[in-house]
C-alpha positions in Angstrom: 0.0 0.0 -0.1 1.3 3.4 -0.8 1.2 5.5 2.1 0.8 9.5 1.5 1.3 11.9 4.1 0.3 15.5 3.9 -0.8 18.7 5.9 -4.0 20.4 5.6 -4.8 23.9 6.9 -7.6 26.4 7.1 -7.6 30.2 6.6 -6.4 30.7 10.2 -3.5 28.6 10.0 0.2 29.7 8.9 1.6 29.0 5.7 4.9 27.7 6.9 5.5 24.4 8.6 8.4 22.2 9.7 9.0 18.7 8.6 11.6 16.1 9.8 12.3 12.4 9.1 14.4 9.9 10.9 17.3 10.7 8.2 17.5 14.3 9.4 18.6 15.6 13.0 16.8 18.6 12.6 13.4 20.2 11.4 13.3 21.8 8.0 10.8 24.6 7.3 8.7 24.3 4.0 5.7 26.2 2.6 2.2 24.8 3.0 2.4 24.2 -0.6 5.1 21.7 -0.3 3.9 20.1 2.9 2.5 16.9 1.4 5.3 14.6 1.1 5.8 11.0 0.7 8.5 9.6 3.0 11.5 8.0 1.1 11.9 4.3 0.6 12.9 3.0 4.0 11.5 5.7 6.2 9.9 4.6 9.5 9.5 8.0 11.1 8.2 11.3 9.7 7.2 14.4 11.9 5.3 17.8 11.2 4.7 20.8 13.2 3.9 24.6 13.1 7.1 26.4 12.4 9.4 26.5 15.4 6.5 25.0 17.5 7.3 21.8 19.4 3.9 21.9 21.0 2.1 21.6 17.8 4.4 18.6 16.8 2.9 15.1 15.4 5.4 12.3 14.9 4.4 9.4 12.7 6.2 6.0 13.6 6.1 2.8 11.7 5.4 -0.4 13.4 8.4 -2.7 13.7 6.6 -5.5 11.9 7.0 -3.2 8.6 10.2 -1.7 7.1 8.9 1.1 4.8 6.5 4.0 5.7 6.5 4.8 1.9 5.1 1.3 1.1 3.0 -0.4 3.9 1.8 -3.9 3.0 -0.9 -5.1 5.3 -2.6 -7.3 2.8 -1.7 -10.5 0.9 -3.5 -11.9 -1.9 -3.5 -15.2 -3.7 -6.0 -17.2 -6.1 -6.9 -17.6 -9.8 -8.7 -14.6 -11.1 -7.4 -13.7 -14.4 -4.9 -10.9 -14.2 -6.6 -8.7 -11.5 -5.3 -5.1 -11.0 -4.6 -4.7 -7.2 -4.1 -1.2 -5.9 -4.0 -0.1 -2.3 -3.7 3.7 -1.2 -3.8 5.2 2.2 -3.9 8.9 3.0 -3.0 10.5 6.6 -3.5 14.3 6.7 -2.7 16.5 9.7 -4.9 19.4 10.1 -3.9 22.4 12.3 -7.3 24.4 12.9 -5.7 27.3 14.5 -2.7 28.4 16.4 -3.4 27.4 20.0 0.2 26.9 21.5 0.9 29.1 24.5 3.7 27.0 25.8 6.3 25.9 23.2 6.6 22.8 25.0 9.1 19.9 24.6 10.0 18.3 21.4 8.2 14.8 21.3 10.6 13.3 18.5 12.1 10.8 20.7 8.9 10.2 22.7 7.9 6.5 23.4 4.4 7.7 24.4 2.7 6.5 21.2 -1.0 6.2 20.2 -2.0 3.7 17.6 -4.1 5.0 14.6 -6.7 2.4 13.5 -7.1 2.8 9.6 -10.2 2.8 7.9 -10.3 0.1 5.3 -12.6 -0.8 2.5 -12.6 -2.8 -0.8 -13.7 -1.7 -4.4 -14.1 -4.2 -7.2 -14.8 -3.2 -10.7 -15.0 -4.5 -14.0 -12.2 -2.6 -15.8 -12.9 -3.1 -19.3 -13.8 -6.6 -19.9 -16.5 -7.4 -22.3 -20.0 -8.0 -20.8 -20.8 -7.7 -17.3 -19.4 -9.4 -14.4 -21.1 -10.6 -11.3 -18.9 -10.2 -8.1 -19.1 -11.7 -4.7 -17.0 -10.7 -1.7 -17.3 -12.7 1.5 -15.5 -11.2 4.6 -14.5 -13.2 7.8 -13.2 -11.4 10.8 -11.3 -12.4 13.7 -14.4 -13.3 15.8 -15.6 -15.6 12.8 -18.3 -13.1 11.7 -19.3 -13.5 8.1 -20.6 -11.1 5.8 -21.4 -11.4 2.1 -21.5 -8.6 -0.6 -22.7 -8.9 -4.2 -22.7 -6.6 -7.1 -22.5 -6.3 -10.9 -19.2 -4.7 -12.5 -18.9 -2.6 -9.3 -18.7 -3.6 -5.9 -17.6 -1.9 -2.7 -17.8 -2.5 0.8 -16.0 -2.4 4.3 -13.1 -4.6 5.5 -13.8 -5.9 8.8 -12.6 -3.9 11.9 -11.8 -6.9 14.0 -8.5 -8.2 12.5 -6.9 -10.4 11.3 -9.6 -10.9 8.6 -10.0 -12.7 5.4 -11.7 -11.5 2.1 -12.6 -13.9 -0.7 -13.6 -12.6 -4.2 -15.2 -14.5 -6.7 -16.1 -14.0 -10.2 -19.4 -15.2 -10.7 -19.1 -15.5 -14.5 -16.6 -18.4 -14.3 -16.3 -19.0 -10.5 -12.4 -18.0 -10.3 -11.6 -16.9 -6.8 -9.1 -14.7 -5.2 -8.3 -14.6 -1.4 -7.0 -11.7 0.6 -5.5 -11.6 4.2 -5.3 -8.5 6.2 -2.8 -8.8 9.3 -3.8 -7.3 12.8 -0.7 -5.2 13.1 -1.7 -1.5 12.6 1.2 0.0 10.9 1.1 3.7 12.0 1.2 5.2 15.7 2.0 8.7 16.5 3.5 10.9 19.3 2.0 14.3 20.1 3.1 17.7 21.2 0.5 19.5 23.4 -1.3 21.9 21.0 -4.5 21.2 19.0 -4.6 19.2 15.7 -6.6 16.7 14.1 -5.8 13.5 12.1 -7.6 12.5 9.0 -6.9 8.9 7.4 -8.6 7.6 4.5 
């Protein structure tokens, strides 16, 4: 899964931010227009803050179960569907609603007080150009054994179970070919915060 990180702001927010990754020993100021970055290959830590304001910091940490923040793979697939195209994308945005820091605070870069981010997950199955309509069926099984089935023609979407690990079975009703997907129960991203206000949006 390609994981995209970025910053969002409203009219009351400043237009300059600091960014830092584990490959640097200091924060670097960048304009808001350049604030959406994809960590480089091998990255496992990236942070954002309002310029020179440690209290507003948010530091993203990659779980030890993964090796590359820029490409987190929490799903494995196998099966006999004819040439499926599988794409996985995740977005993590940090919004600063306003400047709320009174105390500049302590830089949380080395903090071990981490909060796991539960990611929102969904599936989308589409007929991407095959002649005629295709009837799809997706069956999900969560870690508690709960089974849900979804059906649709040419375009089918629905939620991945929140109780992980989970399995997802995709069936092409036209020829009964099947593909199996496995979701692990290790959330990839956790965060450390400064003391100021911000909002995380993931999708």
